[in-house]
C-alpha positions in Angstrom: 122.7 -5.1 108.0 124.2 -8.3 109.4 122.2 -11.5 109.1 122.7 -14.4 111.6 121.6 -17.8 110.7 121.0 -20.1 113.7 119.1 -20.5 117.0 119.8 -19.3 120.5 120.3 -22.9 121.6 123.5 -23.3 119.7 126.9 -21.6 119.6 125.1 -18.7 118.1 124.4 -17.7 121.7 127.8 -16.0 121.8 127.0 -14.0 118.7 123.6 -12.9 120.0 125.2 -11.9 123.4 127.8 -9.7 121.6 125.1 -8.1 119.4 123.0 -7.4 122.5 126.0 -5.8 124.2 126.6 -3.6 121.1 122.9 -2.8 120.6 123.5 -3.6 117.0 120.5 -4.2 114.7 120.6 -7.5 112.8 118.4 -9.9 110.9 117.9 -13.3 112.5 117.1 -16.3 110.3 116.2 -19.2 112.6 118.0 -22.4 111.5 117.6 -25.4 113.8 120.0 -28.3 114.0 118.8 -31.2 111.9 119.7 -33.7 114.6 117.1 -32.1 116.9 114.2 -32.9 114.6 112.3 -36.2 114.6 112.3 -36.2 110.8 114.3 -33.6 109.0 113.0 -34.8 105.7 109.3 -34.2 106.6 107.5 -31.7 104.4 106.5 -29.6 107.4 110.0 -29.7 109.0 111.3 -26.2 109.9 114.3 -24.7 108.2 117.3 -26.7 109.4 120.9 -27.3 108.9 120.4 -29.9 106.2 117.9 -27.9 104.2 119.1 -27.3 100.7 118.7 -23.5 101.1 120.9 -23.5 104.1 123.5 -25.9 102.6 123.9 -23.4 99.8 125.1 -20.9 102.4 126.9 -23.3 104.7 128.2 -26.4 102.9 129.3 -27.7 106.4 125.7 -27.7 107.4 126.4 -26.1 110.8 125.1 -23.0 112.6 125.8 -20.2 113.2 126.6 -18.4 109.9 126.9 -14.7 109.4 126.2 -12.8 106.2 127.3 -9.3 105.6 126.3 -8.2 102.1 128.0 -10.8 99.9 130.4 -11.8 102.6 129.6 -15.1 104.4 131.5 -16.2 107.5 131.1 -19.3 109.7 132.6 -20.4 113.1 131.0 -18.5 115.9 134.3 -17.3 117.5 135.5 -15.9 114.2 132.1 -14.3 113.7 132.3 -12.5 117.0 135.8 -11.2 116.3 134.6 -9.9 113.0 131.4 -8.3 114.4 133.5 -6.6 117.2 136.0 -5.2 114.7 133.2 -4.0 112.5 131.4 -2.2 115.3 134.5 -0.8 116.9 134.4 0.7 120.4 135.6 -0.7 123.8 134.5 -4.3 123.0 136.8 -4.4 119.9 140.6 -4.6 119.8 142.2 -1.3 120.4 145.2 -2.2 118.2 146.8 -5.1 116.3 148.3 -6.5 119.5 145.0 -6.7 121.2 143.5 -8.3 118.0 146.2 -10.9 118.1 145.6 -11.6 121.8 141.8 -11.9 121.1 142.5 -14.5 118.4 145.0 -16.3 120.7 142.4 -16.7 123.5 139.7 -17.7 121.1 141.9 -20.5 119.6 143.0 -21.6 123.1 139.4 -21.9 124.3 138.4 -23.8 121.2 141.3 -26.2 121.1 142.1 -26.7 124.8 138.7 -26.3 126.6 135.6 -26.4 124.6 135.5 -30.1 123.6 136.1 -31.3 127.1 133.7 -28.9 128.6 131.0 -29.9 126.1 131.6 -33.6 126.9 130.9 -32.8 130.6 127.8 -30.8 129.6 126.4 -33.7 127.4 127.0 -36.3 130.1 124.8 -34.2 132.4 122.2 -33.2 129.8 121.8 -36.8 128.6 121.4 -38.2 132.1 124.6 -40.2 132.2 126.3 -38.2 134.9 125.0 -40.6 137.7 126.0 -43.8 135.9 129.4 -45.5 136.4 130.3 -44.9 132.8 129.2 -41.3 133.0 131.1 -40.6 136.2 134.2 -42.1 134.6 133.8 -40.0 131.5 133.3 -36.8 133.5 136.3 -37.5 135.7 138.5 -38.0 132.7 137.3 -34.8 131.0 137.6 -32.8 134.2 141.2 -34.1 134.5 141.9 -32.8 131.0 140.4 -29.4 131.9 142.6 -28.9 135.0 145.6 -27.4 133.1 143.8 -25.0 130.8 141.4 -23.9 133.5 144.5 -23.2 135.6 146.0 -21.1 132.8 142.8 -19.0 132.4 142.5 -18.6 136.1 146.0 -17.3 136.5 145.5 -14.9 133.6 142.3 -13.5 135.1 143.8 -13.3 138.6 146.5 -11.0 137.1 144.6 -9.1 134.5 140.9 -9.2 135.5 139.7 -9.7 131.9 140.9 -11.7 129.0 142.4 -8.7 127.0 143.1 -5.1 127.7 142.0 -5.2 131.4 138.4 -4.4 130.3 135.3 -6.3 129.2 135.7 -7.2 125.5 134.6 -9.7 122.9 137.4 -11.9 124.1 135.5 -12.2 127.5 132.3 -13.2 125.7 134.0 -15.9 123.6 135.8 -17.4 126.6 132.8 -17.1 128.9 130.5 -18.9 126.5 133.1 -21.7 126.3 133.5 -22.0 130.0 129.7 -21.9 130.5 129.6 -25.6 129.4 131.9 -26.6 132.3 129.5 -25.1 134.8 127.4 -28.2 134.3 129.7 -30.0 136.6 128.9 -29.0 140.2 131.9 -27.5 142.0 134.3 -27.5 139.1 134.4 -23.7 138.4 134.5 -23.0 142.2 137.9 -24.6 142.2 139.1 -21.6 140.2 138.2 -18.5 142.1 139.3 -15.9 139.5 137.3 -17.7 136.8 134.3 -18.0 139.1 134.2 -14.3 140.0 134.8 -13.2 136.4 132.2 -15.6 135.0 129.6 -14.4 137.5 130.3 -10.8 136.5 130.0 -11.7 132.8 126.7 -13.5 133.2 125.3 -10.7 135.3 125.6 -8.3 132.4 122.4 -7.1 130.7 123.6 -8.4 127.4 124.0 -11.9 128.6 120.7 -11.8 130.4 118.9 -10.6 127.3 120.5 -13.5 125.2 119.7 -16.0 127.9 116.1 -15.1 128.2 115.6 -15.6 124.5 117.5 -18.9 124.7 115.2 -20.1 127.4 112.2 -19.1 125.4 113.2 -21.4 122.5 112.0 -25.0 122.5 114.6 -27.3 124.2 
């Protein structure tokens, strides 16, 4: 059985969403980010990313991490691709070309979109969006997002989904990256194909099951 180390309020959300879609049983070991704790060194601190027991699994001290027997894998996008291939079925790549395309889009999302979308999300979450500095930061990040969002929008307008013209793990990976950009009002609405596709993705029972558990966790 797979073991996932992490919490729902982390990039593990994309792994938990996929597992919900697959109906796959797994073991969940909650590991909270150390920066979210007032004192990670306290004796009563929960298991966290700087706990020695977790660092023995993940020297990088970051969640999520997957364990499958004696195989350990980090990086949530790679974890999702591994889980999908292991499970097989329509969410997995049908052949090597689809596998390559799923890897391509995961890398594109990670390198061209995620950091800028997260910066927008943090500006809103930390209450800086209505300050002059925050507005300037968001404007700069949104400008950097225009080109990659246009690329994804054009692709979805033509194909409907990220790979294979059907819902797959590639959609989960990209949807969870683009979710961060939804923090900026009106941004996603400027890309109609993304907006419609993202709404369909987030209407799925698998997403809703993940999201309910995410909301149930302490912020």
